Each structure stands twice: as structure tokens, then as C-alpha cells.
Phi, psi and omega in degrees: 000135183284156179299328180295317181292325177296320179296319178296321178296320179296319178297319179297318179297320178296321178297319179296318179297321178296322178294324179292330181285343181291142178290149179294153180296146182287124183252358180081181179297156179290159182292339178267000182269123179239009182251344181277128178284140184262138169273182183295326179294313178295327178295314178300317181297318181288323182294322188248358179249326180281124184298320183293318179288326181297331177297319177292323179296315179296322178296319180294314181291326175295320177295321177296319178297320179292322177298318179298318180295320180294317179288326177295328180294330179262009176091008181259057181294325178295317177297319177297321179294318178298319180294321178296317180295314179296318180295319178296321177295324179295327180275307188285319184263007179057046183265104186292328179287006184296316183296311176300322179293323177298319179295320179294316179296319179296318178298318180297315183280346170284328177279317179240088187302327183267003177084358182249122179301134180105334178264076181257193179294146176291324177269118182287351176258017183298313181281322185292319185260010177282111184233132173054043173266136186299323180296316179295319180297313180293325180294312181294318179295322178296320178296317178297316180296319180295314182298315179297318181294319182295317181289329172295316179295318178298323177293334181274319187257346184237286184201132180250336182236136180291159177292156185291319182264187177293327178232169181275129176284162183294324182266009183264130179257152180285134180270118178260163173271118181296139178299338180294341181275354180285126180270169182287337185264001186296312182296318178297318177296320178298315179295320179295317178296320178298318179296318179295319179296321179295315181296317179297319177297320177296320178296318179296317179294325177296318179292317183297321183274359180246007182242140177252134183252120178234096185299334183277351181280165178297314173244112193291344183257137178215132182280122180238351180068220182268009184276353184289322185290345180271354181280149177265337181227144177273152177294158181301131180081357182275156178270151174294165183304316182294322175295320177297317178302315184294312183295314181292320180296316179295318178297314179295322179297316178295319180295314180295322178296318179296313180295317179297321178297319179294315183293309183288331175295316177293321178296323177294321177295323179291330182272358181287148174272173180300319182294318179294318178298318178296322179295317180293320178295320178296317178295319177297321177296322177296320180292319183289326183257023183296315181294317180296316179294324176296318179296317179297319180294324177296316178296321180294319177295320177297320178296319178296316178296321180294317178295322178296319179294319178297316179296322178293320178294319178295321178296319177296318179297318178295322179295319179295317179297320179295322178294320177299316179298319180296319178297316179300314179297322179295318179295320180296319180294324178294324180289000000 
């Protein structure tokens, strides 16, 4: 082998050794780690590199694009642009107030489509009587999908569980949801639930705007369909449309809340394990017998204090008797 070839081999070995000495590339926290706080660099890496988290990011940005198209269709291009900017900041910069601000901006541009107060819809019943319109359905579903996706993303990259106390302790870290816990069906279930909520909301609004409420009648509810808004005068004892909307909406909301509470409460009891059931029964027993146990503990404490006082009195009596005996013995010895 020539000296030149030996020199080249030595150089190659040195290059390999230098590569081995380099530190491995930074990969960020593990997918099963939920206690390490993420900086902005780790957040970007997790949002766009992790497949499970990336699905929520794509769902959020797709929802923002659909919101922009829906608002652009009604002439609110400025509102759509503001919502896109706020929504992107909420996902990329982990900005939690993005969802409430999006709802406020959307509400403003739904009332004033062109962004200028006073330039509203020519038909004042445009929003009230709009039922099962594709633009409204896609808009509401897009808003629901974005809000759900944003809070899921915040739980993964920022914080998923609240702190134990009123404020954060110095040594307390934010608990995140590890990306390894995301299942394959989560995004699909989220989209399905959003679609069901939109359809149910449209049905409730259709019922509310199609019923006339007359408190003085024998049966206060009467189905009138879309003909109420064309009337110039209300029937005697009847409520105006806005009053009817409010009363029916509150009534349906309370009824649905009560039924949902019963159904999900029973379902939660059915899904409990033996240990959880025993814990709840024990806690219920403590609550029901609190007064009796308090009374018993008071009597027991009183008994302990009474025995302690008796023992102290007996000890004092014995000490006095012992002193008397000692004095008597001393007197006898002196005599």
C-alpha cells in the first residue's frame, strides 16, 4: 500500500471519530412526557412534526379557512382576516384568549357585516329566521372545530390540568397531555360531535322561531311556522317574537340540561369501578352522619377531659395524703 493511500485512510478514520464526538441532534421532550414545559422551539417541532398533534393543527387551520370563506361570502372580508390572524396566533403562539376574541369579532361582524355600525342587514329578521342555510351551518361547525382543536392543542403544548392551589407555586410545573395518549379516532369523534351539535342547534332554533307563546291561552304554545314575522299585530296576550325566543330558548336549555345531567350522571355511575363506588359511598356516609359523629366526638372529648380532671384530682389528693403522712412520721420521730 502506498504512503498516500495510508494517509487517506488515517484522514477518513479521523473524520469518523470527529462525527462520533458530535452531540446527537436535539429531539425535544419524549412523546410520553407530560411534565416538561415547552419553549417556542419545542412547540413548533411538536405542532408540525408529531403526526397526532399535526391533525389538530390541520383541523384548526382548515376551520379558519372555512370561517374566512363564509365571512367573505357575506362581505365581511375584514372580519374573516382578523379571525384568521387571531386563530393562527392562538395555535402557533399558544395564545389562550384567541377563542373568546374570535367569538366577539364574529358576533360583531354578524351584526355589522361591513364592519361599520349602522350598515346592517336590510331585513331585520335575517339572523332570526335563518334556518338550515349551508353557509350558517358550515360557519358554526367551523367555529366549533377551531375552538375544540385550539383547546386540545393548548392542553398538549401548554397546560391540560389546572394548578392545585389558587396560584402557581414556584416548584410546580404545568401538567401537559402527552401526545402518546392521543388516539386515532379523536379527530373523527371531534368532527362528528361538532356536526351533531350544529344540527341540534339548528333544530332548536327552528322550533323556537316557529312557535308562538301566548301565556293567557289554555295551551300557551302554538305552532305558527314562518308566518309570525309577517304579522303587523300580535294576538291578545301574546308575547313579541323576541320575548318568545328568550322564554322558549331558556326553557329548552333548562330541559336539555336536566335530561343531560340525568343521562350522563347515570352513565358515570355505570362506568365506575368498585374502588370508586366504595369511595363515593364512604363519602356519602360521612356527609349523612356528620352531625351524629360530631356529637359522639364531643362526648368522647368531654369524657377524656373528665377522666383527665379526675386523675389530676386523685393525684393531688394522693400527694396531699402523702405529705400528711410524712409530717406525721416527722413529728413521731421528734418525740
